mmCIF file of the N, C-alpha and C atoms, coordinates in Angstrom:
data_MODEL
# 
_entry.id   MODEL 
# 
loop_
_atom_site.group_PDB 
_atom_site.id 
_atom_site.type_symbol 
_atom_site.label_atom_id 
_atom_site.label_alt_id 
_atom_site.label_comp_id 
_atom_site.label_asym_id 
_atom_site.label_entity_id 
_atom_site.label_seq_id 
_atom_site.pdbx_PDB_ins_code 
_atom_site.Cartn_x 
_atom_site.Cartn_y 
_atom_site.Cartn_z 
_atom_site.occupancy 
_atom_site.B_iso_or_equiv 
_atom_site.pdbx_formal_charge 
_atom_site.auth_seq_id 
_atom_site.auth_comp_id 
_atom_site.auth_asym_id 
_atom_site.auth_atom_id 
_atom_site.pdbx_PDB_model_num 
ATOM 1   N N  . MET A 1 1  ? -42.989 68.943 -75.138 1.00 0.00 ? 1  MET A N  1 
ATOM 2   C CA . MET A 1 1  ? -42.592 67.739 -74.450 1.00 0.00 ? 1  MET A CA 1 
ATOM 3   C C  . MET A 1 1  ? -43.756 66.765 -74.461 1.00 0.00 ? 1  MET A C  1 
ATOM 4   N N  . GLU A 1 2  ? -43.485 65.531 -74.785 1.00 0.00 ? 2  GLU A N  1 
ATOM 5   C CA . GLU A 1 2  ? -44.531 64.520 -74.802 1.00 0.00 ? 2  GLU A CA 1 
ATOM 6   C C  . GLU A 1 2  ? -44.308 63.551 -73.656 1.00 0.00 ? 2  GLU A C  1 
ATOM 7   N N  . ASN A 1 3  ? -45.386 63.239 -72.952 1.00 0.00 ? 3  ASN A N  1 
ATOM 8   C CA . ASN A 1 3  ? -45.373 62.239 -71.895 1.00 0.00 ? 3  ASN A CA 1 
ATOM 9   C C  . ASN A 1 3  ? -46.286 61.112 -72.308 1.00 0.00 ? 3  ASN A C  1 
ATOM 10  N N  . ARG A 1 4  ? -45.952 59.911 -71.915 1.00 0.00 ? 4  ARG A N  1 
ATOM 11  C CA . ARG A 1 4  ? -46.837 58.772 -72.142 1.00 0.00 ? 4  ARG A CA 1 
ATOM 12  C C  . ARG A 1 4  ? -47.233 58.223 -70.781 1.00 0.00 ? 4  ARG A C  1 
ATOM 13  N N  . THR A 1 5  ? -48.510 57.915 -70.648 1.00 0.00 ? 5  THR A N  1 
ATOM 14  C CA . THR A 1 5  ? -49.012 57.373 -69.399 1.00 0.00 ? 5  THR A CA 1 
ATOM 15  C C  . THR A 1 5  ? -49.833 56.134 -69.686 1.00 0.00 ? 5  THR A C  1 
ATOM 16  N N  . LYS A 1 6  ? -50.103 55.355 -68.641 1.00 0.00 ? 6  LYS A N  1 
ATOM 17  C CA . LYS A 1 6  ? -50.886 54.122 -68.760 1.00 0.00 ? 6  LYS A CA 1 
ATOM 18  C C  . LYS A 1 6  ? -50.391 53.298 -69.937 1.00 0.00 ? 6  LYS A C  1 
ATOM 19  N N  . GLY A 1 7  ? -49.150 52.891 -69.867 1.00 0.00 ? 7  GLY A N  1 
ATOM 20  C CA . GLY A 1 7  ? -48.566 52.159 -70.974 1.00 0.00 ? 7  GLY A CA 1 
ATOM 21  C C  . GLY A 1 7  ? -48.318 53.114 -72.117 1.00 0.00 ? 7  GLY A C  1 
ATOM 22  N N  . SER A 1 8  ? -48.711 52.736 -73.306 1.00 0.00 ? 8  SER A N  1 
ATOM 23  C CA . SER A 1 8  ? -48.482 53.603 -74.446 1.00 0.00 ? 8  SER A CA 1 
ATOM 24  C C  . SER A 1 8  ? -49.782 54.134 -75.032 1.00 0.00 ? 8  SER A C  1 
ATOM 25  N N  . GLU A 1 9  ? -50.903 53.952 -74.347 1.00 0.00 ? 9  GLU A N  1 
ATOM 26  C CA . GLU A 1 9  ? -52.192 54.397 -74.875 1.00 0.00 ? 9  GLU A CA 1 
ATOM 27  C C  . GLU A 1 9  ? -52.402 55.895 -74.782 1.00 0.00 ? 9  GLU A C  1 
ATOM 28  N N  . ILE A 1 10 ? -51.865 56.539 -73.754 1.00 0.00 ? 10 ILE A N  1 
ATOM 29  C CA . ILE A 1 10 ? -52.123 57.955 -73.497 1.00 0.00 ? 10 ILE A CA 1 
ATOM 30  C C  . ILE A 1 10 ? -50.863 58.769 -73.752 1.00 0.00 ? 10 ILE A C  1 
ATOM 31  N N  . SER A 1 11 ? -50.997 59.777 -74.600 1.00 0.00 ? 11 SER A N  1 
ATOM 32  C CA . SER A 1 11 ? -49.893 60.708 -74.861 1.00 0.00 ? 11 SER A CA 1 
ATOM 33  C C  . SER A 1 11 ? -50.317 62.092 -74.397 1.00 0.00 ? 11 SER A C  1 
ATOM 34  N N  . ARG A 1 12 ? -49.372 62.823 -73.802 1.00 0.00 ? 12 ARG A N  1 
ATOM 35  C CA . ARG A 1 12 ? -49.619 64.188 -73.341 1.00 0.00 ? 12 ARG A CA 1 
ATOM 36  C C  . ARG A 1 12 ? -48.579 65.098 -73.953 1.00 0.00 ? 12 ARG A C  1 
ATOM 37  N N  . VAL A 1 13 ? -49.046 66.223 -74.478 1.00 0.00 ? 13 VAL A N  1 
ATOM 38  C CA . VAL A 1 13 ? -48.142 67.211 -75.061 1.00 0.00 ? 13 VAL A CA 1 
ATOM 39  C C  . VAL A 1 13 ? -48.446 68.563 -74.430 1.00 0.00 ? 13 VAL A C  1 
ATOM 40  N N  . SER A 1 14 ? -47.412 69.212 -73.916 1.00 0.00 ? 14 SER A N  1 
ATOM 41  C CA . SER A 1 14 ? -47.566 70.530 -73.311 1.00 0.00 ? 14 SER A CA 1 
ATOM 42  C C  . SER A 1 14 ? -47.702 71.594 -74.391 1.00 0.00 ? 14 SER A C  1 
ATOM 43  N N  . THR A 1 15 ? -48.585 72.556 -74.130 1.00 0.00 ? 15 THR A N  1 
ATOM 44  C CA . THR A 1 15 ? -48.732 73.716 -74.986 1.00 0.00 ? 15 THR A CA 1 
ATOM 45  C C  . THR A 1 15 ? -48.682 74.941 -74.091 1.00 0.00 ? 15 THR A C  1 
ATOM 46  N N  . GLU A 1 16 ? -48.714 76.111 -74.683 1.00 0.00 ? 16 GLU A N  1 
ATOM 47  C CA . GLU A 1 16 ? -48.713 77.320 -73.857 1.00 0.00 ? 16 GLU A CA 1 
ATOM 48  C C  . GLU A 1 16 ? -50.033 77.500 -73.112 1.00 0.00 ? 16 GLU A C  1 
ATOM 49  N N  . TYR A 1 17 ? -51.051 76.713 -73.448 1.00 0.00 ? 17 TYR A N  1 
ATOM 50  C CA . TYR A 1 17 ? -52.370 76.837 -72.832 1.00 0.00 ? 17 TYR A CA 1 
ATOM 51  C C  . TYR A 1 17 ? -52.736 75.647 -71.968 1.00 0.00 ? 17 TYR A C  1 
ATOM 52  N N  . GLY A 1 18 ? -51.793 74.807 -71.627 1.00 0.00 ? 18 GLY A N  1 
ATOM 53  C CA . GLY A 1 18 ? -52.068 73.613 -70.843 1.00 0.00 ? 18 GLY A CA 1 
ATOM 54  C C  . GLY A 1 18 ? -51.498 72.413 -71.567 1.00 0.00 ? 18 GLY A C  1 
ATOM 55  N N  . GLU A 1 19 ? -52.261 71.347 -71.599 1.00 0.00 ? 19 GLU A N  1 
ATOM 56  C CA . GLU A 1 19 ? -51.805 70.140 -72.280 1.00 0.00 ? 19 GLU A CA 1 
ATOM 57  C C  . GLU A 1 19 ? -52.896 69.599 -73.189 1.00 0.00 ? 19 GLU A C  1 
ATOM 58  N N  . VAL A 1 20 ? -52.458 68.893 -74.213 1.00 0.00 ? 20 VAL A N  1 
ATOM 59  C CA . VAL A 1 20 ? -53.368 68.128 -75.055 1.00 0.00 ? 20 VAL A CA 1 
ATOM 60  C C  . VAL A 1 20 ? -53.086 66.670 -74.731 1.00 0.00 ? 20 VAL A C  1 
ATOM 61  N N  . VAL A 1 21 ? -54.150 65.934 -74.458 1.00 0.00 ? 21 VAL A N  1 
ATOM 62  C CA . VAL A 1 21 ? -54.036 64.532 -74.084 1.00 0.00 ? 21 VAL A CA 1 
ATOM 63  C C  . VAL A 1 21 ? -54.741 63.702 -75.142 1.00 0.00 ? 21 VAL A C  1 
ATOM 64  N N  . LEU A 1 22 ? -54.062 62.682 -75.650 1.00 0.00 ? 22 LEU A N  1 
ATOM 65  C CA . LEU A 1 22 ? -54.605 61.813 -76.683 1.00 0.00 ? 22 LEU A CA 1 
ATOM 66  C C  . LEU A 1 22 ? -54.648 60.387 -76.181 1.00 0.00 ? 22 LEU A C  1 
ATOM 67  N N  . ASN A 1 23 ? -55.818 59.761 -76.288 1.00 0.00 ? 23 ASN A N  1 
ATOM 68  C CA . ASN A 1 23 ? -55.942 58.329 -76.043 1.00 0.00 ? 23 ASN A CA 1 
ATOM 69  C C  . ASN A 1 23 ? -55.776 57.671 -77.402 1.00 0.00 ? 23 ASN A C  1 
ATOM 70  N N  . GLU A 1 24 ? -54.615 57.091 -77.637 1.00 0.00 ? 24 GLU A N  1 
ATOM 71  C CA . GLU A 1 24 ? -54.308 56.527 -78.947 1.00 0.00 ? 24 GLU A CA 1 
ATOM 72  C C  . GLU A 1 24 ? -55.169 55.316 -79.279 1.00 0.00 ? 24 GLU A C  1 
ATOM 73  N N  . ALA A 1 25 ? -55.662 54.630 -78.266 1.00 0.00 ? 25 ALA A N  1 
ATOM 74  C CA . ALA A 1 25 ? -56.496 53.451 -78.502 1.00 0.00 ? 25 ALA A CA 1 
ATOM 75  C C  . ALA A 1 25 ? -57.869 53.845 -79.046 1.00 0.00 ? 25 ALA A C  1 
ATOM 76  N N  . THR A 1 26 ? -58.410 54.974 -78.557 1.00 0.00 ? 26 THR A N  1 
ATOM 77  C CA . THR A 1 26 ? -59.760 55.387 -78.968 1.00 0.00 ? 26 THR A CA 1 
ATOM 78  C C  . THR A 1 26 ? -59.748 56.531 -79.970 1.00 0.00 ? 26 THR A C  1 
ATOM 79  N N  . GLY A 1 27 ? -58.620 57.244 -80.053 1.00 0.00 ? 27 GLY A N  1 
ATOM 80  C CA . GLY A 1 27 ? -58.544 58.408 -80.917 1.00 0.00 ? 27 GLY A CA 1 
ATOM 81  C C  . GLY A 1 27 ? -59.147 59.662 -80.292 1.00 0.00 ? 27 GLY A C  1 
ATOM 82  N N  . LYS A 1 28 ? -59.622 59.570 -79.058 1.00 0.00 ? 28 LYS A N  1 
ATOM 83  C CA . LYS A 1 28 ? -60.195 60.733 -78.377 1.00 0.00 ? 28 LYS A CA 1 
ATOM 84  C C  . LYS A 1 28 ? -59.071 61.592 -77.808 1.00 0.00 ? 28 LYS A C  1 
ATOM 85  N N  . TYR A 1 29 ? -59.308 62.908 -77.823 1.00 0.00 ? 29 TYR A N  1 
ATOM 86  C CA . TYR A 1 29 ? -58.331 63.811 -77.232 1.00 0.00 ? 29 TYR A CA 1 
ATOM 87  C C  . TYR A 1 29 ? -59.037 64.914 -76.457 1.00 0.00 ? 29 TYR A C  1 
ATOM 88  N N  . TRP A 1 30 ? -58.302 65.502 -75.533 1.00 0.00 ? 30 TRP A N  1 
ATOM 89  C CA . TRP A 1 30 ? -58.830 66.549 -74.666 1.00 0.00 ? 30 TRP A CA 1 
ATOM 90  C C  . TRP A 1 30 ? -57.765 67.616 -74.477 1.00 0.00 ? 30 TRP A C  1 
ATOM 91  N N  . HIS A 1 31 ? -58.223 68.803 -74.203 1.00 0.00 ? 31 HIS A N  1 
ATOM 92  C CA . HIS A 1 31 ? -57.330 69.889 -73.805 1.00 0.00 ? 31 HIS A CA 1 
ATOM 93  C C  . HIS A 1 31 ? -57.490 70.055 -72.305 1.00 0.00 ? 31 HIS A C  1 
ATOM 94  N N  . LEU A 1 32 ? -56.398 69.993 -71.576 1.00 0.00 ? 32 LEU A N  1 
ATOM 95  C CA . LEU A 1 32 ? -56.420 70.210 -70.128 1.00 0.00 ? 32 LEU A CA 1 
ATOM 96  C C  . LEU A 1 32 ? -55.859 71.587 -69.833 1.00 0.00 ? 32 LEU A C  1 
ATOM 97  N N  . ASN A 1 33 ? -56.579 72.347 -69.007 1.00 0.00 ? 33 ASN A N  1 
ATOM 98  C CA . ASN A 1 33 ? -56.054 73.646 -68.609 1.00 0.00 ? 33 ASN A CA 1 
ATOM 99  C C  . ASN A 1 33 ? -54.969 73.450 -67.552 1.00 0.00 ? 33 ASN A C  1 
ATOM 100 N N  . GLU A 1 34 ? -54.422 74.536 -67.097 1.00 0.00 ? 34 GLU A N  1 
ATOM 101 C CA . GLU A 1 34 ? -53.309 74.494 -66.152 1.00 0.00 ? 34 GLU A CA 1 
ATOM 102 C C  . GLU A 1 34 ? -53.655 73.738 -64.869 1.00 0.00 ? 34 GLU A C  1 
ATOM 103 N N  . SER A 1 35 ? -54.832 73.976 -64.321 1.00 0.00 ? 35 SER A N  1 
ATOM 104 C CA . SER A 1 35 ? -55.185 73.326 -63.057 1.00 0.00 ? 35 SER A CA 1 
ATOM 105 C C  . SER A 1 35 ? -55.439 71.830 -63.251 1.00 0.00 ? 35 SER A C  1 
ATOM 106 N N  . ALA A 1 36 ? -56.046 71.441 -64.356 1.00 0.00 ? 36 ALA A N  1 
ATOM 107 C CA . ALA A 1 36 ? -56.264 70.013 -64.634 1.00 0.00 ? 36 ALA A CA 1 
ATOM 108 C C  . ALA A 1 36 ? -54.928 69.306 -64.837 1.00 0.00 ? 36 ALA A C  1 
ATOM 109 N N  . THR A 1 37 ? -54.008 69.968 -65.507 1.00 0.00 ? 37 THR A N  1 
ATOM 110 C CA . THR A 1 37 ? -52.678 69.401 -65.717 1.00 0.00 ? 37 THR A CA 1 
ATOM 111 C C  . THR A 1 37 ? -51.960 69.223 -64.387 1.00 0.00 ? 37 THR A C  1 
ATOM 112 N N  . LEU A 1 38 ? -52.061 70.214 -63.514 1.00 0.00 ? 38 LEU A N  1 
ATOM 113 C CA . LEU A 1 38 ? -51.436 70.138 -62.200 1.00 0.00 ? 38 LEU A CA 1 
ATOM 114 C C  . LEU A 1 38 ? -51.979 68.948 -61.415 1.00 0.00 ? 38 LEU A C  1 
ATOM 115 N N  . ALA A 1 39 ? -53.300 68.801 -61.389 1.00 0.00 ? 39 ALA A N  1 
ATOM 116 C CA . ALA A 1 39 ? -53.911 67.697 -60.652 1.00 0.00 ? 39 ALA A CA 1 
ATOM 117 C C  . ALA A 1 39 ? -53.517 66.352 -61.256 1.00 0.00 ? 39 ALA A C  1 
ATOM 118 N N  . LEU A 1 40 ? -53.551 66.227 -62.573 1.00 0.00 ? 40 LEU A N  1 
ATOM 119 C CA . LEU A 1 40 ? -53.181 64.974 -63.222 1.00 0.00 ? 40 LEU A CA 1 
ATOM 120 C C  . LEU A 1 40 ? -51.743 64.602 -62.895 1.00 0.00 ? 40 LEU A C  1 
ATOM 121 N N  . ASN A 1 41 ? -50.858 65.575 -62.852 1.00 0.00 ? 41 ASN A N  1 
ATOM 122 C CA . ASN A 1 41 ? -49.466 65.302 -62.471 1.00 0.00 ? 41 ASN A CA 1 
ATOM 123 C C  . ASN A 1 41 ? -49.387 64.751 -61.055 1.00 0.00 ? 41 ASN A C  1 
ATOM 124 N N  . VAL A 1 42 ? -50.160 65.313 -60.137 1.00 0.00 ? 42 VAL A N  1 
ATOM 125 C CA . VAL A 1 42 ? -50.183 64.811 -58.760 1.00 0.00 ? 42 VAL A CA 1 
ATOM 126 C C  . VAL A 1 42 ? -50.656 63.360 -58.750 1.00 0.00 ? 42 VAL A C  1 
ATOM 127 N N  . PHE A 1 43 ? -51.745 63.078 -59.451 1.00 0.00 ? 43 PHE A N  1 
ATOM 128 C CA . PHE A 1 43 ? -52.307 61.724 -59.469 1.00 0.00 ? 43 PHE A CA 1 
ATOM 129 C C  . PHE A 1 43 ? -51.346 60.722 -60.110 1.00 0.00 ? 43 PHE A C  1 
ATOM 130 N N  . GLU A 1 44 ? -50.692 61.124 -61.184 1.00 0.00 ? 44 GLU A N  1 
ATOM 131 C CA . GLU A 1 44 ? -49.778 60.212 -61.882 1.00 0.00 ? 44 GLU A CA 1 
ATOM 132 C C  . GLU A 1 44 ? -48.543 59.872 -61.055 1.00 0.00 ? 44 GLU A C  1 
ATOM 133 N N  . HIS A 1 45 ? -48.211 60.723 -60.109 1.00 0.00 ? 45 HIS A N  1 
ATOM 134 C CA . HIS A 1 45 ? -47.067 60.449 -59.237 1.00 0.00 ? 45 HIS A CA 1 
ATOM 135 C C  . HIS A 1 45 ? -47.502 59.813 -57.918 1.00 0.00 ? 45 HIS A C  1 
ATOM 136 N N  . GLY A 1 46 ? -48.692 59.217 -57.926 1.00 0.00 ? 46 GLY A N  1 
ATOM 137 C CA . GLY A 1 46 ? -49.166 58.479 -56.759 1.00 0.00 ? 46 GLY A CA 1 
ATOM 138 C C  . GLY A 1 46 ? -49.860 59.316 -55.709 1.00 0.00 ? 46 GLY A C  1 
ATOM 139 N N  . GLY A 1 47 ? -50.081 60.581 -55.991 1.00 0.00 ? 47 GLY A N  1 
ATOM 140 C CA . GLY A 1 47 ? -50.738 61.451 -55.021 1.00 0.00 ? 47 GLY A CA 1 
ATOM 141 C C  . GLY A 1 47 ? -52.230 61.180 -54.922 1.00 0.00 ? 47 GLY A C  1 
ATOM 142 N N  . SER A 1 48 ? -52.754 61.492 -53.776 1.00 0.00 ? 48 SER A N  1 
ATOM 143 C CA . SER A 1 48 ? -54.178 61.306 -53.499 1.00 0.00 ? 48 SER A CA 1 
ATOM 144 C C  . SER A 1 48 ? -54.947 62.587 -53.817 1.00 0.00 ? 48 SER A C  1 
ATOM 145 N N  . ASP A 1 49 ? -56.259 62.507 -53.683 1.00 0.00 ? 49 ASP A N  1 
ATOM 146 C CA . ASP A 1 49 ? -57.076 63.706 -53.830 1.00 0.00 ? 49 ASP A CA 1 
ATOM 147 C C  . ASP A 1 49 ? -56.645 64.765 -52.822 1.00 0.00 ? 49 ASP A C  1 
ATOM 148 N N  . GLU A 1 50 ? -56.345 64.350 -51.608 1.00 0.00 ? 50 GLU A N  1 
ATOM 149 C CA . GLU A 1 50 ? -55.920 65.318 -50.590 1.00 0.00 ? 50 GLU A CA 1 
ATOM 150 C C  . GLU A 1 50 ? -54.581 65.956 -50.942 1.00 0.00 ? 50 GLU A C  1 
ATOM 151 N N  . ASP A 1 51 ? -53.707 65.199 -51.565 1.00 0.00 ? 51 ASP A N  1 
ATOM 152 C CA . ASP A 1 51 ? -52.438 65.777 -52.034 1.00 0.00 ? 51 ASP A CA 1 
ATOM 153 C C  . ASP A 1 51 ? -52.711 66.843 -53.098 1.00 0.00 ? 51 ASP A C  1 
ATOM 154 N N  . ALA A 1 52 ? -53.654 66.550 -53.993 1.00 0.00 ? 52 ALA A N  1 
ATOM 155 C CA . ALA A 1 52 ? -54.012 67.522 -55.037 1.00 0.00 ? 52 ALA A CA 1 
ATOM 156 C C  . ALA A 1 52 ? -54.672 68.754 -54.421 1.00 0.00 ? 52 ALA A C  1 
ATOM 157 N N  . VAL A 1 53 ? -55.505 68.557 -53.414 1.00 0.00 ? 53 VAL A N  1 
ATOM 158 C CA . VAL A 1 53 ? -56.122 69.680 -52.702 1.00 0.00 ? 53 VAL A CA 1 
ATOM 159 C C  . VAL A 1 53 ? -55.027 70.572 -52.109 1.00 0.00 ? 53 VAL A C  1 
ATOM 160 N N  . ALA A 1 54 ? -54.071 69.963 -51.442 1.00 0.00 ? 54 ALA A N  1 
ATOM 161 C CA . ALA A 1 54 ? -52.978 70.729 -50.834 1.00 0.00 ? 54 ALA A CA 1 
ATOM 162 C C  . ALA A 1 54 ? -52.193 71.490 -51.899 1.00 0.00 ? 54 ALA A C  1 
ATOM 163 N N  . LYS A 1 55 ? -51.971 70.864 -53.045 1.00 0.00 ? 55 LYS A N  1 
ATOM 164 C CA . LYS A 1 55 ? -51.247 71.529 -54.129 1.00 0.00 ? 55 LYS A CA 1 
ATOM 165 C C  . LYS A 1 55 ? -52.031 72.721 -54.664 1.00 0.00 ? 55 LYS A C  1 
ATOM 166 N N  . PHE A 1 56 ? -53.358 72.550 -54.826 1.00 0.00 ? 56 PHE A N  1 
ATOM 167 C CA . PHE A 1 56 ? -54.198 73.662 -55.279 1.00 0.00 ? 56 PHE A CA 1 
ATOM 168 C C  . PHE A 1 56 ? -54.152 74.824 -54.296 1.00 0.00 ? 56 PHE A C  1 
ATOM 169 N N  . ILE A 1 57 ? -54.206 74.519 -53.004 1.00 0.00 ? 57 ILE A N  1 
ATOM 170 C CA . ILE A 1 57 ? -54.147 75.564 -51.977 1.00 0.00 ? 57 ILE A CA 1 
ATOM 171 C C  . ILE A 1 57 ? -52.818 76.313 -52.083 1.00 0.00 ? 57 ILE A C  1 
ATOM 172 N N  . GLU A 1 58 ? -51.739 75.545 -52.241 1.00 0.00 ? 58 GLU A N  1 
ATOM 173 C CA . GLU A 1 58 ? -50.401 76.143 -52.342 1.00 0.00 ? 58 GLU A CA 1 
ATOM 174 C C  . GLU A 1 58 ? -50.255 77.009 -53.599 1.00 0.00 ? 58 GLU A C  1 
ATOM 175 N N  . VAL A 1 59 ? -50.658 76.484 -54.739 1.00 0.00 ? 59 VAL A N  1 
ATOM 176 C CA . VAL A 1 59 ? -50.425 77.163 -56.014 1.00 0.00 ? 59 VAL A CA 1 
ATOM 177 C C  . VAL A 1 59 ? -51.413 78.288 -56.262 1.00 0.00 ? 59 VAL A C  1 
ATOM 178 N N  . TYR A 1 60 ? -52.699 78.012 -55.994 1.00 0.00 ? 60 TYR A N  1 
ATOM 179 C CA . TYR A 1 60 ? -53.740 78.983 -56.350 1.00 0.00 ? 60 TYR A CA 1 
ATOM 180 C C  . TYR A 1 60 ? -54.213 79.828 -55.174 1.00 0.00 ? 60 TYR A C  1 
ATOM 181 N N  . ARG A 1 61 ? -53.702 79.524 -53.985 1.00 0.00 ? 61 ARG A N  1 
ATOM 182 C CA . ARG A 1 61 ? -54.041 80.309 -52.785 1.00 0.00 ? 61 ARG A CA 1 
ATOM 183 C C  . ARG A 1 61 ? -55.559 80.407 -52.582 1.00 0.00 ? 61 ARG A C  1 
ATOM 184 N N  . ILE A 1 62 ? -56.231 79.246 -52.655 1.00 0.00 ? 62 ILE A N  1 
ATOM 185 C CA . ILE A 1 62 ? -57.672 79.181 -52.436 1.00 0.00 ? 62 ILE A CA 1 
ATOM 186 C C  . ILE A 1 62 ? -57.937 78.441 -51.136 1.00 0.00 ? 62 ILE A C  1 
ATOM 187 N N  . ASP A 1 63 ? -59.146 78.561 -50.622 1.00 0.00 ? 63 ASP A N  1 
ATOM 188 C CA . ASP A 1 63 ? -59.474 77.894 -49.365 1.00 0.00 ? 63 ASP A CA 1 
ATOM 189 C C  . ASP A 1 63 ? -59.660 76.389 -49.597 1.00 0.00 ? 63 ASP A C  1 
ATOM 190 N N  . ARG A 1 64 ? -59.565 75.627 -48.509 1.00 0.00 ? 64 ARG A N  1 
ATOM 191 C CA . ARG A 1 64 ? -59.625 74.160 -48.569 1.00 0.00 ? 64 ARG A CA 1 
ATOM 192 C C  . ARG A 1 64 ? -60.943 73.672 -49.171 1.00 0.00 ? 64 ARG A C  1 
ATOM 193 N N  . GLU A 1 65 ? -62.055 74.269 -48.797 1.00 0.00 ? 65 GLU A N  1 
ATOM 194 C CA . GLU A 1 65 ? -63.359 73.818 -49.301 1.00 0.00 ? 65 GLU A CA 1 
ATOM 195 C C  . GLU A 1 65 ? -63.443 73.977 -50.821 1.00 0.00 ? 65 GLU A C  1 
ATOM 196 N N  . THR A 1 66 ? -63.017 75.113 -51.328 1.00 0.00 ? 66 THR A N  1 
ATOM 197 C CA . THR A 1 66 ? -63.038 75.344 -52.777 1.00 0.00 ? 66 THR A CA 1 
ATOM 198 C C  . THR A 1 66 ? -62.101 74.377 -53.481 1.00 0.00 ? 66 THR A C  1 
ATOM 199 N N  . ALA A 1 67 ? -60.902 74.190 -52.936 1.00 0.00 ? 67 ALA A N  1 
ATOM 200 C CA . ALA A 1 67 ? -59.938 73.267 -53.531 1.00 0.00 ? 67 ALA A CA 1 
ATOM 201 C C  . ALA A 1 67 ? -60.505 71.848 -53.554 1.00 0.00 ? 67 ALA A C  1 
ATOM 202 N N  . HIS A 1 68 ? -61.137 71.437 -52.463 1.00 0.00 ? 68 HIS A N  1 
ATOM 203 C CA . HIS A 1 68 ? -61.720 70.093 -52.383 1.00 0.00 ? 68 HIS A CA 1 
ATOM 204 C C  . HIS A 1 68 ? -62.829 69.918 -53.422 1.00 0.00 ? 68 HIS A C  1 
ATOM 205 N N  . GLU A 1 69 ? -63.692 70.909 -53.548 1.00 0.00 ? 69 GLU A N  1 
ATOM 206 C CA . GLU A 1 69 ? -64.768 70.845 -54.551 1.00 0.00 ? 69 GLU A CA 1 
ATOM 207 C C  . GLU A 1 69 ? -64.187 70.761 -55.961 1.00 0.00 ? 69 GLU A C  1 
ATOM 208 N N  . ASP A 1 70 ? -63.162 71.559 -56.222 1.00 0.00 ? 70 ASP A N  1 
ATOM 209 C CA . ASP A 1 70 ? -62.529 71.552 -57.537 1.00 0.00 ? 70 ASP A CA 1 
ATOM 210 C C  . ASP A 1 70 ? -61.902 70.192 -57.852 1.00 0.00 ? 70 ASP A C  1 
ATOM 211 N N  . ILE A 1 71 ? -61.187 69.631 -56.895 1.00 0.00 ? 71 ILE A N  1 
ATOM 212 C CA . ILE A 1 71 ? -60.520 68.342 -57.113 1.00 0.00 ? 71 ILE A CA 1 
ATOM 213 C C  . ILE A 1 71 ? -61.546 67.224 -57.262 1.00 0.00 ? 71 ILE A C  1 
ATOM 214 N N  . THR A 1 72 ? -62.602 67.257 -56.473 1.00 0.00 ? 72 THR A N  1 
ATOM 215 C CA . THR A 1 72 ? -63.646 66.224 -56.590 1.00 0.00 ? 72 THR A CA 1 
ATOM 216 C C  . THR A 1 72 ? -64.266 66.244 -57.981 1.00 0.00 ? 72 THR A C  1 
ATOM 217 N N  . ALA A 1 73 ? -64.587 67.432 -58.480 1.00 0.00 ? 73 ALA A N  1 
ATOM 218 C CA . ALA A 1 73 ? -65.174 67.551 -59.819 1.00 0.00 ? 73 ALA A CA 1 
ATOM 219 C C  . ALA A 1 73 ? -64.166 67.155 -60.890 1.00 0.00 ? 73 ALA A C  1 
ATOM 220 N N  . LEU A 1 74 ? -62.933 67.576 -60.721 1.00 0.00 ? 74 LEU A N  1 
ATOM 221 C CA . LEU A 1 74 ? -61.895 67.271 -61.693 1.00 0.00 ? 74 LEU A CA 1 
ATOM 222 C C  . LEU A 1 74 ? -61.599 65.775 -61.731 1.00 0.00 ? 74 LEU A C  1 
ATOM 223 N N  . ARG A 1 75 ? -61.538 65.142 -60.573 1.00 0.00 ? 75 ARG A N  1 
ATOM 224 C CA . ARG A 1 75 ? -61.279 63.696 -60.512 1.00 0.00 ? 75 ARG A CA 1 
ATOM 225 C C  . ARG A 1 75 ? -62.365 62.948 -61.278 1.00 0.00 ? 75 ARG A C  1 
ATOM 226 N N  . ALA A 1 76 ? -63.617 63.356 -61.101 1.00 0.00 ? 76 ALA A N  1 
ATOM 227 C CA . ALA A 1 76 ? -64.727 62.707 -61.811 1.00 0.00 ? 76 ALA A CA 1 
ATOM 228 C C  . ALA A 1 76 ? -64.573 62.876 -63.326 1.00 0.00 ? 76 ALA A C  1 
ATOM 229 N N  . GLN A 1 77 ? -64.188 64.063 -63.756 1.00 0.00 ? 77 GLN A N  1 
ATOM 230 C CA . GLN A 1 77 ? -63.994 64.302 -65.187 1.00 0.00 ? 77 GLN A CA 1 
ATOM 231 C C  . GLN A 1 77 ? -62.832 63.469 -65.729 1.00 0.00 ? 77 GLN A C  1 
ATOM 232 N N  . LEU A 1 78 ? -61.725 63.418 -65.000 1.00 0.00 ? 78 LEU A N  1 
ATOM 233 C CA . LEU A 1 78 ? -60.574 62.648 -65.443 1.00 0.00 ? 78 LEU A CA 1 
ATOM 234 C C  . LEU A 1 78 ? -60.898 61.152 -65.501 1.00 0.00 ? 78 LEU A C  1 
ATOM 235 N N  . LYS A 1 79 ? -61.664 60.669 -64.535 1.00 0.00 ? 79 LYS A N  1 
ATOM 236 C CA . LYS A 1 79 ? -62.075 59.262 -64.554 1.00 0.00 ? 79 LYS A CA 1 
ATOM 237 C C  . LYS A 1 79 ? -62.945 58.982 -65.779 1.00 0.00 ? 79 LYS A C  1 
ATOM 238 N N  . GLY A 1 80 ? -63.855 59.902 -66.068 1.00 0.00 ? 80 GLY A N  1 
ATOM 239 C CA . GLY A 1 80 ? -64.720 59.752 -67.238 1.00 0.00 ? 80 GLY A CA 1 
ATOM 240 C C  . GLY A 1 80 ? -63.944 59.724 -68.545 1.00 0.00 ? 80 GLY A C  1 
ATOM 241 N N  . MET A 1 81 ? -62.781 60.353 -68.541 1.00 0.00 ? 81 MET A N  1 
ATOM 242 C CA . MET A 1 81 ? -61.926 60.382 -69.719 1.00 0.00 ? 81 MET A CA 1 
ATOM 243 C C  . MET A 1 81 ? -60.951 59.210 -69.726 1.00 0.00 ? 81 MET A C  1 
ATOM 244 N N  . GLY A 1 82 ? -60.951 58.430 -68.632 1.00 0.00 ? 82 GLY A N  1 
ATOM 245 C CA . GLY A 1 82 ? -60.020 57.311 -68.538 1.00 0.00 ? 82 GLY A CA 1 
ATOM 246 C C  . GLY A 1 82 ? -58.616 57.708 -68.156 1.00 0.00 ? 82 GLY A C  1 
ATOM 247 N N  . LEU A 1 83 ? -58.482 58.875 -67.522 1.00 0.00 ? 83 LEU A N  1 
ATOM 248 C CA . LEU A 1 83 ? -57.171 59.403 -67.181 1.00 0.00 ? 83 LEU A CA 1 
ATOM 249 C C  . LEU A 1 83 ? -56.825 59.302 -65.706 1.00 0.00 ? 83 LEU A C  1 
ATOM 250 N N  . ALA A 1 84 ? -57.773 58.997 -64.864 1.00 0.00 ? 84 ALA A N  1 
ATOM 251 C CA . ALA A 1 84 ? -57.471 58.903 -63.422 1.00 0.00 ? 84 ALA A CA 1 
ATOM 252 C C  . ALA A 1 84 ? -58.337 57.858 -62.765 1.00 0.00 ? 84 ALA A C  1 
# 
């Protein structure tokens, strides 16, 4: 399944190992693991960092502090990639 985000510049394709994300404008691509894909989905649907933290707690059954640290680091990486 392919998703397009941010207009038509970003394409996402699901694989059995997560997603592959392509920035068609720059030609750069990344592989997102399951947790990065989950967080990106939350962000793309208007969710906040706290919404992503809550989702991580629900899905991965981790404590709030660990989830918050993970989302903070992930948000920074996604921003650096131009995805969040």
